[in-house]
C-alpha positions in Angstrom: 38.4 -46.8 -12.7 40.0 -43.4 -13.5 37.7 -42.7 -16.2 34.6 -43.6 -14.0 36.1 -41.1 -11.5 36.5 -38.2 -13.9 33.2 -38.6 -15.4 31.8 -38.4 -11.8 33.7 -35.1 -11.3 32.5 -33.9 -14.5 28.9 -34.3 -13.5 29.3 -32.8 -10.2 30.9 -29.9 -11.7 28.3 -29.4 -14.2 25.5 -29.6 -11.4 27.3 -26.9 -9.4 27.5 -24.6 -12.4 24.0 -25.1 -13.1 22.9 -24.2 -9.6 24.8 -21.2 -9.8 23.5 -19.8 -12.8 19.9 -20.9 -12.5 17.7 -18.8 -10.3 15.8 -20.5 -7.4 11.9 -20.2 -7.9 11.5 -19.0 -4.3 14.2 -16.7 -4.3 12.8 -14.3 -7.0 11.4 -10.8 -5.7 7.6 -10.4 -6.0 6.4 -8.8 -8.8 5.1 -5.7 -7.1 8.1 -5.2 -4.8 11.1 -3.2 -5.9 12.5 -2.7 -2.5 14.7 -4.8 -0.3 12.0 -5.1 2.3 8.3 -6.0 1.5 6.4 -3.3 -0.5 3.7 -2.7 -3.0 4.8 -0.7 -5.8 7.5 0.6 -3.6 5.2 1.7 -0.7 6.6 -0.1 2.3 4.5 1.3 5.2 0.9 -0.1 5.1 0.0 0.3 8.8 -2.9 -0.6 11.2 -3.0 2.3 13.4 -4.8 0.9 16.5 -7.9 3.1 16.1 -11.1 1.2 15.9 -11.4 -2.7 16.1 -9.0 -4.1 13.4 -7.5 -7.3 12.5 -4.4 -7.0 12.7 -4.8 -4.3 15.4 -1.5 -2.8 14.9 1.8 -3.0 12.9 2.5 -3.6 9.0 -0.3 -5.0 6.9 1.9 -6.5 4.3 1.8 -10.2 3.5 3.4 -12.2 0.8 1.0 -14.2 -1.3 2.4 -16.1 -4.1 4.4 -13.8 -6.5 3.4 -10.5 -4.9 2.8 -8.6 -1.6 -0.6 -7.6 -0.5 -1.8 -5.5 2.4 -4.7 -6.9 4.4 -6.9 -5.6 7.2 -10.3 -6.4 8.5 -12.5 -3.6 10.1 -14.6 -5.1 12.9 -17.8 -3.4 14.5 -19.7 -0.2 13.8 -17.0 2.3 14.7 -14.3 4.3 13.0 -11.4 2.4 11.8 -8.0 3.8 10.5 -5.5 2.2 8.2 -2.5 4.4 7.2 0.0 4.6 4.2 2.9 6.9 4.5 3.8 8.2 0.9 7.3 8.7 1.6 7.8 5.3 3.6 8.6 7.4 6.9 6.5 9.5 8.9 8.6 12.6 8.6 8.5 12.5 4.7 6.1 14.4 2.4 5.4 14.6 -1.3 4.4 17.5 -3.4 1.5 16.1 -5.6 0.2 19.5 -6.8 0.9 18.5 -10.3 -0.4 15.1 -9.8 -3.6 13.8 -11.6 -4.6 11.5 -9.0 -3.8 7.9 -8.0 -4.8 4.3 -9.3 -5.7 1.8 -6.6 -5.9 -2.0 -6.9 -8.0 -3.2 -4.1 -11.0 -5.2 -2.9 -13.5 -4.1 -0.3 -16.7 -5.6 1.2 -18.2 -2.2 2.0 -17.7 1.4 1.1 -15.0 3.4 2.8 -13.1 6.7 2.5 -9.5 7.6 1.7 -8.1 11.0 3.4 -5.3 12.8 1.9 -3.4 14.0 5.2 -0.9 16.8 5.0 2.1 17.1 7.2 0.9 20.3 9.0 -2.5 18.9 9.7 -1.8 15.2 10.3 -3.7 14.5 13.3 -7.7 14.4 13.7 -10.6 13.5 11.5 -11.1 16.8 10.0 -9.5 15.9 6.6 -10.3 16.0 2.8 -11.5 12.7 1.8 -12.9 10.9 -1.1 -15.3 7.7 -1.5 -13.5 4.5 -2.0 -16.6 2.5 -3.3 -17.2 -1.2 -2.3 -16.1 -3.7 -4.7 -18.4 -6.5 -3.2 -15.4 -8.6 -2.5 -13.9 -8.4 -6.1 -10.3 -7.3 -7.0 -10.6 -4.0 -9.0 -8.4 -1.2 -10.1 -9.8 2.5 -9.9 -8.4 5.9 -10.6 -9.1 8.6 -8.0 -8.8 12.2 -9.3 -7.0 15.0 -7.4 -9.5 17.5 -8.8 -10.7 19.5 -5.7 -14.3 18.9 -6.5 -13.7 15.1 -6.1 -12.9 15.6 -2.4 -15.0 16.7 0.4 -15.4 16.3 4.2 -17.8 14.5 6.6 -19.8 16.7 9.2 -19.1 13.8 11.7 -15.3 14.1 11.3 -15.1 18.0 11.0 -14.4 20.3 8.3 -10.8 20.9 7.5 -9.3 24.4 8.2 -6.8 24.3 5.3 -7.5 24.0 1.5 -7.3 20.7 -0.5 -4.7 22.5 -2.7 -2.3 23.1 0.2 -2.8 19.5 1.2 -1.5 18.4 -2.1 1.7 20.3 -1.7 2.7 18.5 1.6 1.0 15.1 1.4 2.3 12.9 4.1 -0.1 10.0 3.8 -3.2 8.4 2.3 -5.4 7.3 5.4 -8.2 4.8 4.8 -11.1 5.2 7.0 -14.6 3.5 7.6 -17.3 3.1 10.1 -18.8 -0.3 9.1 -17.3 -3.8 9.1 -15.1 -4.4 6.1 -12.6 -6.9 4.7 -10.0 -4.7 2.7 -7.0 -6.0 0.5 -4.7 -3.4 -1.3 -2.6 -4.8 -4.2 -1.4 -1.9 -6.1 -1.0 1.9 -5.8 0.5 4.2 -8.5 0.5 7.9 -7.9 0.7 10.0 -11.0 4.1 11.7 -11.2 5.3 10.2 -7.8 7.6 7.5 -7.3 8.4 6.8 -3.5 11.9 6.1 -2.3 12.7 2.5 -1.0 14.1 2.6 2.7 
């Protein structure tokens, strides 16, 4: 009787030890999240601004899918829509990207859109330097977007920037994705050359 009881205790002890040293599958952090809150490559603030008809209409776009986080938003109707990424994970932060070659974006888009580089001193309004983000026709792709000035332009409909693109790089507050057509968007990765955002 005592031998059987001792064996039972030994089994229970071994099971407890195994549970302590073995990681739970669901507890492992997503592959692209290094922060304590949801993020994609340390970028925590992917936001629907409430401008244009979008789903979601406002709030953070991050959702967990399997072993990673992804940012999803749908643009609806033929009107201007806005989705925002804060580079420093808070609105007041800014980054000097003057020595950066550009950024690598992993995304899918059902139609063309644009990304604006918005500086802290000229945050509001549509008159920003922007570059085309081509449609992927729903496929997940990774593309590099250069920070060479000739790769960036403006749209007459949105206005001409009153500041240089070079100055915008020195005080970059966010990347703002804008489009005027219905679009199904998903962002899975963002790496900016020479810049690593702080986790908040």
